[in-house]
C-alpha positions in Angstrom: -0.1 0.1 0.0 3.0 2.3 0.8 3.9 2.6 -3.0 0.5 3.1 -4.2 0.0 6.6 -4.0 3.0 7.5 -6.2 1.9 4.9 -8.8 -1.6 6.4 -8.7 -0.1 10.0 -9.3 2.1 8.7 -11.9 -0.7 7.1 -13.7 -3.1 10.1 -13.5 -0.4 12.3 -15.0 0.3 9.8 -17.7 -3.4 9.6 -18.5 -3.7 13.3 -18.5 -0.8 13.8 -21.0 -2.1 10.8 -23.2 -5.7 12.2 -23.1 -4.4 15.6 -24.3 -3.3 14.1 -27.6 -5.4 13.7 -30.6 -4.9 9.9 -30.6 -5.6 9.9 -26.8 -8.7 11.7 -27.2 -10.2 9.4 -29.7 -9.2 6.4 -27.5 -11.0 8.0 -24.5 -14.0 8.7 -26.5 -14.3 5.1 -27.9 -14.0 3.9 -24.2 -16.7 6.2 -23.2 -18.9 4.9 -26.0 -18.3 1.4 -25.1 -19.0 1.8 -21.5 -22.3 3.8 -22.3 -23.2 1.0 -24.6 -22.5 -1.8 -22.0 -24.4 0.2 -19.2 -27.5 0.6 -21.4 -27.8 -3.1 -22.2 -30.9 -4.7 -20.9 -29.2 -7.6 -19.3 -26.9 -5.0 -17.3 -29.9 -2.9 -16.4 -31.7 -5.9 -15.3 -28.8 -7.0 -12.9 -28.6 -3.6 -11.7 -32.1 -3.4 -10.7 -32.0 -7.0 -8.9 -28.9 -5.6 -6.9 -30.9 -2.4 -6.0 -33.9 -4.3 -4.9 -31.7 -6.7 -2.5 -30.0 -3.6 -1.2 -33.2 -1.9 -0.2 -34.6 -5.2 1.2 -31.7 -5.8 3.4 -31.0 -2.1 4.5 -33.3 -2.3 7.4 -31.7 -5.4 8.9 -28.2 -4.1 8.5 -29.2 -1.1 10.5 -30.4 -3.1 13.3 -27.5 -5.2 13.2 -25.2 -2.1 13.5 -27.5 -0.6 16.2 -27.1 -3.8 18.2 -23.4 -4.1 17.7 -23.1 -0.3 19.0 -25.2 -1.2 22.1 -22.9 -4.1 22.9 -19.9 -1.8 22.6 -21.3 1.0 24.6 -19.7 1.1 28.3 -22.3 0.7 31.0 -23.3 3.9 32.8 -23.0 3.8 36.3 
């Protein structure tokens, strides 16, 4: 993890330089189009909807579990 930040910074700088060239702009536009087309596919949207439904169904239970865990960790007043 220590070396991750410098690598990330170097990658961001290299990406910015690459994206500023005409060829780089074309590649970035192509990637954006492919990502948008993938996101708009019906099977992808169906999967997203399924996951959203599962999250909505489980949020109340997770909240209760968190509240129970907090209550167990709280020091007793006395």
